[in-house]
PyMOL CGO cylinders between C-alpha atoms (Angstrom):
from pymol import cmd
from pymol.cgo import CYLINDER

trace = [
    CYLINDER, 18.24, -3.82, -3.36, 21.36, -5.87, -3.34, 0.3, 1, 1, 1, 1, 1, 1,
    CYLINDER, 21.36, -5.87, -3.34, 23.74, -3.83, -5.34, 0.3, 1, 1, 1, 1, 1, 1,
    CYLINDER, 23.74, -3.83, -5.34, 26.62, -2.37, -3.36, 0.3, 1, 1, 1, 1, 1, 1,
    CYLINDER, 26.62, -2.37, -3.36, 29.65, -0.87, -4.54, 0.3, 1, 1, 1, 1, 1, 1,
    CYLINDER, 29.65, -0.87, -4.54, 32.64, 0.33, -2.78, 0.3, 1, 1, 1, 1, 1, 1,
    CYLINDER, 32.64, 0.33, -2.78, 29.80, 1.47, 0.11, 0.3, 1, 1, 1, 1, 1, 1,
    CYLINDER, 29.80, 1.47, 0.11, 26.86, 2.77, -2.35, 0.3, 1, 1, 1, 1, 1, 1,
    CYLINDER, 26.86, 2.77, -2.35, 23.65, 0.87, -3.06, 0.3, 1, 1, 1, 1, 1, 1,
    CYLINDER, 23.65, 0.87, -3.06, 22.70, 1.42, -6.01, 0.3, 1, 1, 1, 1, 1, 1,
    CYLINDER, 22.70, 1.42, -6.01, 19.13, 0.94, -7.62, 0.3, 1, 1, 1, 1, 1, 1,
    CYLINDER, 19.13, 0.94, -7.62, 18.33, -0.43, -9.70, 0.3, 1, 1, 1, 1, 1, 1,
    CYLINDER, 18.33, -0.43, -9.70, 20.41, -3.21, -10.67, 0.3, 1, 1, 1, 1, 1, 1,
    CYLINDER, 20.41, -3.21, -10.67, 18.17, -3.60, -13.45, 0.3, 1, 1, 1, 1, 1, 1,
    CYLINDER, 18.17, -3.60, -13.45, 15.92, -1.49, -16.11, 0.3, 1, 1, 1, 1, 1, 1,
    CYLINDER, 15.92, -1.49, -16.11, 12.31, -1.81, -14.01, 0.3, 1, 1, 1, 1, 1, 1,
    CYLINDER, 12.31, -1.81, -14.01, 9.55, -0.50, -16.01, 0.3, 1, 1, 1, 1, 1, 1,
    CYLINDER, 9.55, -0.50, -16.01, 7.07, -1.63, -12.77, 0.3, 1, 1, 1, 1, 1, 1,
    CYLINDER, 7.07, -1.63, -12.77, 9.41, 1.11, -10.20, 0.3, 1, 1, 1, 1, 1, 1,
    CYLINDER, 9.41, 1.11, -10.20, 9.49, 4.14, -12.84, 0.3, 1, 1, 1, 1, 1, 1,
    CYLINDER, 9.49, 4.14, -12.84, 5.40, 3.28, -12.90, 0.3, 1, 1, 1, 1, 1, 1,
    CYLINDER, 5.40, 3.28, -12.90, 5.15, 3.65, -9.29, 0.3, 1, 1, 1, 1, 1, 1,
    CYLINDER, 5.15, 3.65, -9.29, 7.27, 6.85, -9.05, 0.3, 1, 1, 1, 1, 1, 1,
    CYLINDER, 7.27, 6.85, -9.05, 4.80, 7.77, -11.29, 0.3, 1, 1, 1, 1, 1, 1,
    CYLINDER, 4.80, 7.77, -11.29, 1.59, 7.02, -8.66, 0.3, 1, 1, 1, 1, 1, 1,
    CYLINDER, 1.59, 7.02, -8.66, 3.44, 9.00, -6.19, 0.3, 1, 1, 1, 1, 1, 1,
    CYLINDER, 3.44, 9.00, -6.19, 4.42, 12.30, -8.00, 0.3, 1, 1, 1, 1, 1, 1,
    CYLINDER, 4.42, 12.30, -8.00, 0.27, 11.94, -9.13, 0.3, 1, 1, 1, 1, 1, 1,
    CYLINDER, 0.27, 11.94, -9.13, -0.55, 11.43, -5.54, 0.3, 1, 1, 1, 1, 1, 1,
    CYLINDER, -0.55, 11.43, -5.54, 1.71, 14.32, -5.00, 0.3, 1, 1, 1, 1, 1, 1,
    CYLINDER, 1.71, 14.32, -5.00, 0.10, 16.42, -7.19, 0.3, 1, 1, 1, 1, 1, 1,
    CYLINDER, 0.10, 16.42, -7.19, -3.96, 15.89, -5.59, 0.3, 1, 1, 1, 1, 1, 1,
    CYLINDER, -3.96, 15.89, -5.59, -2.29, 16.70, -2.39, 0.3, 1, 1, 1, 1, 1, 1,
    CYLINDER, -2.29, 16.70, -2.39, -1.18, 14.22, -0.34, 0.3, 1, 1, 1, 1, 1, 1,
    CYLINDER, -1.18, 14.22, -0.34, 2.13, 13.41, 1.19, 0.3, 1, 1, 1, 1, 1, 1,
    CYLINDER, 2.13, 13.41, 1.19, 4.19, 10.72, -0.56, 0.3, 1, 1, 1, 1, 1, 1,
    CYLINDER, 4.19, 10.72, -0.56, 7.32, 9.37, 0.22, 0.3, 1, 1, 1, 1, 1, 1,
    CYLINDER, 7.32, 9.37, 0.22, 9.09, 5.78, -0.63, 0.3, 1, 1, 1, 1, 1, 1,
    CYLINDER, 9.09, 5.78, -0.63, 11.58, 3.64, 1.12, 0.3, 1, 1, 1, 1, 1, 1,
    CYLINDER, 11.58, 3.64, 1.12, 14.14, 1.40, -0.09, 0.3, 1, 1, 1, 1, 1, 1,
    CYLINDER, 14.14, 1.40, -0.09, 15.31, -1.37, 1.62, 0.3, 1, 1, 1, 1, 1, 1,
    CYLINDER, 15.31, -1.37, 1.62, 19.25, -2.37, 0.86, 0.3, 1, 1, 1, 1, 1, 1,
    CYLINDER, 19.25, -2.37, 0.86, 19.75, -6.99, 1.45, 0.3, 1, 1, 1, 1, 1, 1,
    CYLINDER, 19.75, -6.99, 1.45, 22.33, -5.88, 3.43, 0.3, 1, 1, 1, 1, 1, 1,
    CYLINDER, 22.33, -5.88, 3.43, 24.62, -4.12, 5.92, 0.3, 1, 1, 1, 1, 1, 1,
    CYLINDER, 24.62, -4.12, 5.92, 27.80, -2.80, 4.01, 0.3, 1, 1, 1, 1, 1, 1,
    CYLINDER, 27.80, -2.80, 4.01, 26.36, 0.68, 2.13, 0.3, 1, 1, 1, 1, 1, 1,
    CYLINDER, 26.36, 0.68, 2.13, 26.61, 3.51, 3.49, 0.3, 1, 1, 1, 1, 1, 1,
    CYLINDER, 26.61, 3.51, 3.49, 24.54, 5.40, 0.86, 0.3, 1, 1, 1, 1, 1, 1,
    CYLINDER, 24.54, 5.40, 0.86, 21.88, 5.13, -1.68, 0.3, 1, 1, 1, 1, 1, 1,
    CYLINDER, 21.88, 5.13, -1.68, 22.23, 6.66, -5.16, 0.3, 1, 1, 1, 1, 1, 1,
    CYLINDER, 22.23, 6.66, -5.16, 20.69, 6.36, -8.49, 0.3, 1, 1, 1, 1, 1, 1,
    CYLINDER, 20.69, 6.36, -8.49, 22.24, 3.65, -10.86, 0.3, 1, 1, 1, 1, 1, 1,
    CYLINDER, 22.24, 3.65, -10.86, 22.20, 6.18, -14.03, 0.3, 1, 1, 1, 1, 1, 1,
    CYLINDER, 22.20, 6.18, -14.03, 23.60, 3.93, -15.83, 0.3, 1, 1, 1, 1, 1, 1,
    CYLINDER, 23.60, 3.93, -15.83, 20.67, 0.76, -16.05, 0.3, 1, 1, 1, 1, 1, 1,
    CYLINDER, 20.67, 0.76, -16.05, 18.16, 2.72, -16.12, 0.3, 1, 1, 1, 1, 1, 1,
    CYLINDER, 18.16, 2.72, -16.12, 18.43, 7.02, -16.93, 0.3, 1, 1, 1, 1, 1, 1,
    CYLINDER, 18.43, 7.02, -16.93, 14.23, 6.78, -16.58, 0.3, 1, 1, 1, 1, 1, 1,
    CYLINDER, 14.23, 6.78, -16.58, 13.83, 5.60, -13.58, 0.3, 1, 1, 1, 1, 1, 1,
    CYLINDER, 13.83, 5.60, -13.58, 16.65, 7.92, -12.15, 0.3, 1, 1, 1, 1, 1, 1,
    CYLINDER, 16.65, 7.92, -12.15, 14.66, 10.73, -13.85, 0.3, 1, 1, 1, 1, 1, 1,
    CYLINDER, 14.66, 10.73, -13.85, 11.87, 9.99, -12.14, 0.3, 1, 1, 1, 1, 1, 1,
    CYLINDER, 11.87, 9.99, -12.14, 13.33, 9.71, -9.22, 0.3, 1, 1, 1, 1, 1, 1,
    CYLINDER, 13.33, 9.71, -9.22, 14.36, 13.19, -9.39, 0.3, 1, 1, 1, 1, 1, 1,
    CYLINDER, 14.36, 13.19, -9.39, 11.32, 14.54, -10.47, 0.3, 1, 1, 1, 1, 1, 1,
    CYLINDER, 11.32, 14.54, -10.47, 10.07, 12.73, -7.54, 0.3, 1, 1, 1, 1, 1, 1,
    CYLINDER, 10.07, 12.73, -7.54, 12.14, 14.28, -5.16, 0.3, 1, 1, 1, 1, 1, 1,
    CYLINDER, 12.14, 14.28, -5.16, 11.66, 18.12, -6.50, 0.3, 1, 1, 1, 1, 1, 1,
    CYLINDER, 11.66, 18.12, -6.50, 7.59, 17.55, -6.20, 0.3, 1, 1, 1, 1, 1, 1,
    CYLINDER, 7.59, 17.55, -6.20, 7.97, 17.02, -2.46, 0.3, 1, 1, 1, 1, 1, 1,
    CYLINDER, 7.97, 17.02, -2.46, 8.80, 13.51, -2.66, 0.3, 1, 1, 1, 1, 1, 1,
    CYLINDER, 8.80, 13.51, -2.66, 10.94, 12.03, 0.69, 0.3, 1, 1, 1, 1, 1, 1,
    CYLINDER, 10.94, 12.03, 0.69, 13.28, 9.45, -0.11, 0.3, 1, 1, 1, 1, 1, 1,
    CYLINDER, 13.28, 9.45, -0.11, 14.79, 7.24, 2.64, 0.3, 1, 1, 1, 1, 1, 1,
    CYLINDER, 14.79, 7.24, 2.64, 17.41, 4.15, 2.31, 0.3, 1, 1, 1, 1, 1, 1,
    CYLINDER, 17.41, 4.15, 2.31, 17.38, 1.12, 5.20, 0.3, 1, 1, 1, 1, 1, 1,
    CYLINDER, 17.38, 1.12, 5.20, 20.35, -1.42, 5.49, 0.3, 1, 1, 1, 1, 1, 1,
    CYLINDER, 20.35, -1.42, 5.49, 19.36, -4.92, 6.62, 0.3, 1, 1, 1, 1, 1, 1,
    CYLINDER, 19.36, -4.92, 6.62, 20.93, -7.54, 8.60, 0.3, 1, 1, 1, 1, 1, 1,
    CYLINDER, 20.93, -7.54, 8.60, 20.18, -10.99, 6.06, 0.3, 1, 1, 1, 1, 1, 1,
    CYLINDER, 20.18, -10.99, 6.06, 20.45, -14.36, 8.05, 0.3, 1, 1, 1, 1, 1, 1,
    CYLINDER, 20.45, -14.36, 8.05, 19.57, -17.69, 7.18, 0.3, 1, 1, 1, 1, 1, 1,
    CYLINDER, 19.57, -17.69, 7.18, 16.35, -17.46, 9.92, 0.3, 1, 1, 1, 1, 1, 1,
    CYLINDER, 16.35, -17.46, 9.92, 15.24, -13.67, 9.81, 0.3, 1, 1, 1, 1, 1, 1,
    CYLINDER, 15.24, -13.67, 9.81, 15.91, -10.08, 8.41, 0.3, 1, 1, 1, 1, 1, 1,
    CYLINDER, 15.91, -10.08, 8.41, 16.05, -7.19, 10.31, 0.3, 1, 1, 1, 1, 1, 1,
    CYLINDER, 16.05, -7.19, 10.31, 16.20, -3.07, 9.73, 0.3, 1, 1, 1, 1, 1, 1,
    CYLINDER, 16.20, -3.07, 9.73, 19.71, -1.96, 10.05, 0.3, 1, 1, 1, 1, 1, 1,
    CYLINDER, 19.71, -1.96, 10.05, 20.86, 1.55, 9.96, 0.3, 1, 1, 1, 1, 1, 1,
    CYLINDER, 20.86, 1.55, 9.96, 19.12, 4.31, 8.08, 0.3, 1, 1, 1, 1, 1, 1,
    CYLINDER, 19.12, 4.31, 8.08, 21.84, 5.02, 5.19, 0.3, 1, 1, 1, 1, 1, 1,
    CYLINDER, 21.84, 5.02, 5.19, 22.42, 8.43, 3.71, 0.3, 1, 1, 1, 1, 1, 1,
    CYLINDER, 22.42, 8.43, 3.71, 20.20, 9.22, 0.26, 0.3, 1, 1, 1, 1, 1, 1,
    CYLINDER, 20.20, 9.22, 0.26, 22.48, 10.60, -2.93, 0.3, 1, 1, 1, 1, 1, 1,
    CYLINDER, 22.48, 10.60, -2.93, 21.24, 11.78, -6.20, 0.3, 1, 1, 1, 1, 1, 1,
    CYLINDER, 21.24, 11.78, -6.20, 23.35, 13.12, -8.75, 0.3, 1, 1, 1, 1, 1, 1,
    CYLINDER, 23.35, 13.12, -8.75, 20.40, 14.61, -10.23, 0.3, 1, 1, 1, 1, 1, 1,
    CYLINDER, 20.40, 14.61, -10.23, 20.59, 16.88, -7.82, 0.3, 1, 1, 1, 1, 1, 1,
    CYLINDER, 20.59, 16.88, -7.82, 24.71, 18.02, -8.14, 0.3, 1, 1, 1, 1, 1, 1,
    CYLINDER, 24.71, 18.02, -8.14, 25.32, 20.76, -5.79, 0.3, 1, 1, 1, 1, 1, 1,
    CYLINDER, 25.32, 20.76, -5.79, 22.42, 19.97, -2.90, 0.3, 1, 1, 1, 1, 1, 1,
    CYLINDER, 22.42, 19.97, -2.90, 22.93, 16.06, -1.19, 0.3, 1, 1, 1, 1, 1, 1,
    CYLINDER, 22.93, 16.06, -1.19, 19.28, 14.91, 0.37, 0.3, 1, 1, 1, 1, 1, 1,
    CYLINDER, 19.28, 14.91, 0.37, 20.60, 13.24, 3.61, 0.3, 1, 1, 1, 1, 1, 1,
    CYLINDER, 20.60, 13.24, 3.61, 17.13, 11.14, 4.77, 0.3, 1, 1, 1, 1, 1, 1,
    CYLINDER, 17.13, 11.14, 4.77, 14.49, 13.82, 3.43, 0.3, 1, 1, 1, 1, 1, 1,
]
cmd.load_cgo(trace, "trace")
């Protein structure tokens, strides 16, 4: 992902039927007793927190919230992008608006 506003990485930056379908597959795996998680890679260094972009794809946002409620772990990492390499940067916090009173910090 590349969309960052005021230090907040936002996903998705365009509607993502494929992303929603992948989350639904993780939900099914979780129902079958498997552990599951999702990692968001931010292709920038200036993000401090990861958040959902409800305005772009509310269905994806709702599905990710269901996934978290089902016990699926969410992680986000910044990256250092250079002309000749891409490397992991820092793990960033995860803040999902669907959990209004509860902020998820790197579940």
